[in-house]
C-alpha positions in Angstrom: 62.4 28.4 -92.6 59.7 27.4 -95.0 57.0 27.7 -92.3 57.2 31.5 -92.4 58.0 32.0 -96.1 55.2 33.7 -98.0 53.4 34.5 -94.8 51.8 37.8 -93.6 52.7 38.4 -90.0 51.2 41.1 -87.8 53.2 42.2 -84.8 51.3 44.1 -82.0 53.6 46.6 -80.3 55.8 46.0 -83.4 57.9 49.2 -82.9 59.5 47.8 -79.8 62.9 45.9 -79.6 61.3 42.5 -80.3 59.4 43.6 -83.4 62.5 45.2 -84.9 64.7 42.2 -84.1 62.2 39.7 -85.5 62.1 41.6 -88.8 65.9 41.9 -88.8 66.4 38.2 -88.2 63.8 37.3 -91.0 65.5 39.2 -93.8 66.2 36.0 -95.8 62.5 35.0 -95.8 59.7 36.2 -98.1 57.4 37.7 -95.4 55.0 40.6 -95.3 54.9 42.4 -92.0 52.2 44.5 -90.4 53.4 46.7 -87.5 50.4 47.4 -85.3 50.9 49.9 -82.5 49.5 53.1 -81.0 52.8 55.0 -81.1 52.8 57.2 -84.2 56.2 58.7 -83.5 57.9 55.3 -83.1 56.2 54.1 -86.3 57.5 57.1 -88.2 61.0 56.7 -86.8 60.9 53.0 -87.7 59.7 53.7 -91.2 62.5 56.3 -91.8 65.3 54.2 -90.3 64.3 50.9 -91.9 63.0 52.0 -95.3 61.7 48.4 -95.9 59.1 47.8 -98.6 57.7 44.7 -96.9 56.3 46.5 -93.9 52.9 48.0 -93.5 52.4 50.4 -90.6 49.0 50.6 -88.8 48.3 53.1 -86.0 45.9 51.3 -83.7 45.2 50.1 -80.1 44.6 46.5 -79.1 41.9 47.8 -76.8 39.7 48.5 -79.9 38.6 45.1 -81.3 36.9 46.7 -84.4 40.3 48.1 -85.4 42.0 44.8 -84.9 39.3 43.0 -86.9 39.8 45.3 -89.8 43.6 44.6 -90.1 43.7 40.9 -89.2 42.1 39.9 -92.5 44.6 38.0 -94.7 47.1 37.7 -91.7 48.6 34.3 -91.2 50.4 34.8 -87.9 50.2 37.2 -85.0 53.1 38.0 -82.7 51.5 39.6 -79.7 54.1 41.9 -78.0 51.9 44.9 -77.1 51.7 45.5 -73.4 52.0 48.1 -70.6 55.2 46.8 -69.0 56.4 49.4 -66.5 56.0 47.8 -63.0 55.7 51.0 -60.8 53.3 52.6 -63.3 51.2 49.5 -63.3 50.9 49.7 -59.5 49.6 53.3 -59.8 47.2 52.6 -62.7 46.2 48.9 -62.6 43.0 49.7 -64.6 45.1 50.6 -67.6 47.1 47.4 -67.3 43.9 45.4 -67.2 42.5 47.2 -70.3 45.6 46.6 -72.4 47.3 43.4 -71.2 44.2 41.4 -70.3 41.3 42.7 -72.3 43.6 43.7 -75.2 44.8 40.1 -75.4 41.2 38.8 -75.3 40.5 41.1 -78.3 43.5 39.8 -80.2 42.4 36.2 -79.6 38.8 36.7 -80.6 39.6 38.8 -83.7 42.2 36.3 -84.8 39.6 33.5 -84.5 37.0 35.5 -86.5 39.6 36.3 -89.2 41.0 32.8 -89.6 44.5 33.6 -88.3 46.5 30.4 -88.2 48.3 31.1 -84.9 49.2 33.6 -82.2 52.4 33.7 -80.2 51.9 35.7 -77.0 55.0 37.1 -75.5 54.9 36.8 -71.7 57.3 37.5 -68.8 58.8 36.0 -65.7 56.7 38.4 -63.8 53.7 36.3 -64.6 55.0 33.6 -62.2 54.1 34.1 -58.6 53.0 37.6 -59.5 53.1 40.3 -56.8 52.4 43.3 -59.1 49.6 44.4 -61.5 51.8 43.9 -64.5 52.7 40.3 -63.6 49.1 39.5 -62.7 47.8 40.8 -66.0 50.4 38.8 -68.0 49.5 35.7 -66.0 45.8 36.1 -66.9 46.8 36.8 -70.5 48.6 33.5 -70.5 45.5 31.8 -69.2 43.4 33.4 -71.9 45.7 32.0 -74.5 45.9 28.5 -73.1 42.1 28.3 -72.5 41.2 29.3 -76.0 39.3 26.6 -77.9 39.0 27.2 -81.7 40.9 27.0 -85.0 43.5 29.6 -84.2 46.5 27.9 -82.4 47.5 29.9 -79.3 51.0 29.6 -77.9 52.6 31.4 -75.0 56.3 32.3 -75.0 57.6 33.3 -71.5 61.0 34.7 -71.0 63.0 36.9 -68.5 64.6 40.3 -68.8 65.9 41.0 -72.3 69.3 42.8 -72.2 68.7 46.3 -73.3 64.9 46.2 -73.4 62.9 49.3 -72.9 62.9 50.4 -69.2 65.5 47.8 -68.1 68.4 48.6 -65.8 71.4 48.3 -68.1 70.3 51.1 -70.6 69.4 53.2 -67.5 72.9 52.7 -66.0 74.6 53.5 -69.3 72.5 56.7 -69.7 73.4 57.7 -66.1 77.1 57.1 -66.8 77.0 59.2 -70.0 75.4 62.0 -68.1 77.8 61.8 -65.1 75.0 60.9 -62.7 75.2 58.4 -59.8 73.9 54.9 -60.6 70.5 54.5 -58.9 70.5 51.0 -57.3 67.4 49.4 -55.8 69.3 46.6 -54.0 72.7 45.3 -55.2 71.8 41.7 -54.3 68.7 41.6 -56.5 69.0 39.1 -59.3 67.7 39.4 -62.9 67.7 37.0 -65.9 69.9 38.3 -68.7 68.5 37.1 -72.1 70.0 38.1 -75.5 67.1 39.4 -77.7 68.2 37.0 -80.5 67.3 34.1 -78.3 63.8 35.4 -77.7 63.4 35.8 -81.5 64.8 32.3 -82.2 62.4 30.7 -79.8 59.4 32.7 -81.1 60.2 31.2 -84.5 60.3 27.7 -82.9 56.8 28.5 -81.4 55.6 29.3 -84.9 57.1 26.1 -86.3 56.2 23.4 -83.7 54.0 25.0 -81.1 50.7 23.3 -80.4 47.5 24.9 -79.1 47.9 25.8 -75.4 51.7 25.1 -75.3 53.9 27.2 -73.1 57.6 27.7 -74.2 60.0 29.0 -71.6 63.7 30.0 -72.1 66.2 29.1 -69.4 68.7 32.0 -69.4 71.5 32.9 -66.9 71.2 35.7 -64.5 73.3 38.2 -62.6 73.0 40.4 -59.5 72.7 44.2 -59.9 76.1 44.4 -58.1 77.6 42.3 -60.9 76.0 44.4 -63.6 77.6 47.5 -62.1 81.0 45.8 -61.8 80.8 44.8 -65.5 80.2 48.4 -66.5 83.0 49.6 -64.2 85.4 47.1 -65.9 84.3 48.4 -69.4 84.6 52.1 -68.5 87.7 51.6 -66.3 86.4 53.6 -63.3 84.4 53.3 -60.2 81.0 55.1 -60.3 79.1 56.9 -57.5 76.0 54.9 -56.4 72.8 56.0 -54.9 70.7 53.3 -53.1 67.0 54.1 -53.8 65.4 51.0 -52.4 63.1 48.5 -54.0 60.2 50.1 -55.8 56.5 49.1 -55.6 55.9 45.7 -57.1 59.5 44.6 -57.5 60.9 41.3 -56.4 64.4 40.4 -55.2 64.5 37.4 -57.6 62.4 36.5 -60.6 60.8 33.1 -61.3 60.3 31.6 -64.8 59.0 28.1 -64.0 57.0 26.8 -61.0 57.6 23.3 -59.6 54.3 22.2 -61.1 55.3 23.4 -64.6 58.7 21.8 -64.3 57.0 18.5 -63.5 55.2 18.6 -66.8 57.9 20.1 -68.9 60.0 18.7 -71.8 63.5 20.0 -72.1 65.1 20.9 -75.4 68.3 22.5 -76.7 68.2 24.1 -80.1 71.0 26.2 -81.6 72.6 26.4 -78.1 69.3 27.8 -76.6 67.9 25.7 -73.7 64.1 25.9 -73.4 61.2 24.0 -71.8 57.9 23.2 -73.5 54.9 22.6 -71.2 51.6 21.3 -72.8 48.3 22.8 -71.9 46.6 21.6 -68.8 43.4 19.7 -69.7 40.7 18.5 -67.3 42.9 16.3 -65.1 46.7 16.3 -65.2 47.1 13.2 -63.0 50.1 13.0 -60.8 53.3 15.2 -60.9 56.4 13.5 -62.2 59.8 14.8 -63.1 61.9 12.7 -65.4 59.9 9.7 -64.3 60.1 10.4 -60.6 57.8 11.8 -58.0 58.0 15.6 -58.2 57.6 16.6 -54.6 61.2 17.7 -54.4 61.1 20.0 -57.4 62.0 23.7 -56.9 61.0 26.6 -59.0 63.4 27.9 -61.6 64.5 31.4 -60.6 67.1 34.0 -61.3 68.7 33.0 -58.0 69.2 29.3 -58.8 70.0 29.5 -62.5 73.6 29.9 -63.8 74.9 33.1 -62.1 77.2 35.1 -64.2 80.4 36.9 -63.0 81.3 40.4 -64.1 83.3 39.3 -67.1 80.6 37.1 -68.4 78.0 39.8 -67.9 80.1 42.3 -69.8 80.4 39.9 -72.7 76.6 39.6 -72.9 76.1 43.4 -72.7 78.6 44.0 -75.4 77.1 41.2 -77.5 73.7 43.0 -77.2 75.3 46.0 -78.8 74.8 48.3 -75.8 78.5 49.2 -75.5 
């Protein structure tokens, strides 16, 4: 991976699962990392646990452009993972989501351009597609800021669905409830969610760094499972049936998530790399012409959702959960 050797990479929100995994999966490369986040406690914990001499820790907020400017000097790449991500909280405090996810992304782009950063990879989410919540709307606009940028810094969007075991996701919640002998709180057992191994997100982020062009959108096509199936997988593992409490769908939640619109699919190129299937959609310029899909009229295209992707059974879901190191 010569394209990242001898590079200095700043990761916003770098104390999260993605930042840690990217550093782990880049151990054989000569890279200097800058972890930029506002969580002092997580930075301290990360420093103690990792004890790596190639990581610099910066306490800062992407809302403050002056702080970003100070620390983007001599940085080659930015992996932009910082965001307010909790959907119900975003519904209560949309102004905070705007300040971090939209205006913070704008600060990163402008500061990177001023400092001569080569490229930014913006980590986005399925919730940016047909958004019904403040979080999804903010990430959709963050994607637009990236794709609309016109300058020397290459801006690439990477959109993916629910990462298995990510902060605030349902599987760690269920495991914690099981360990504390609590009933499993279920919104709707028929709800579907993408299940993506974190390693796939990291691998595709490296592909974005390697071949992404300005304004490109990369989208992983993962499998999915229903909430009912996730519960069944955990019951198989623990060998028992758990009490369940139906709490209903929370503000801003969808029954199914969407990763690609029909319009995006019509313009997408499909690739498989190291067993990971992904789509690459170029930036929309002035006039995109007509929609075509594999050389045919695209009127019949459907969105790519967690309801029409590969749906996993309980055994397959359990294998993914165990592979993620959660059990």
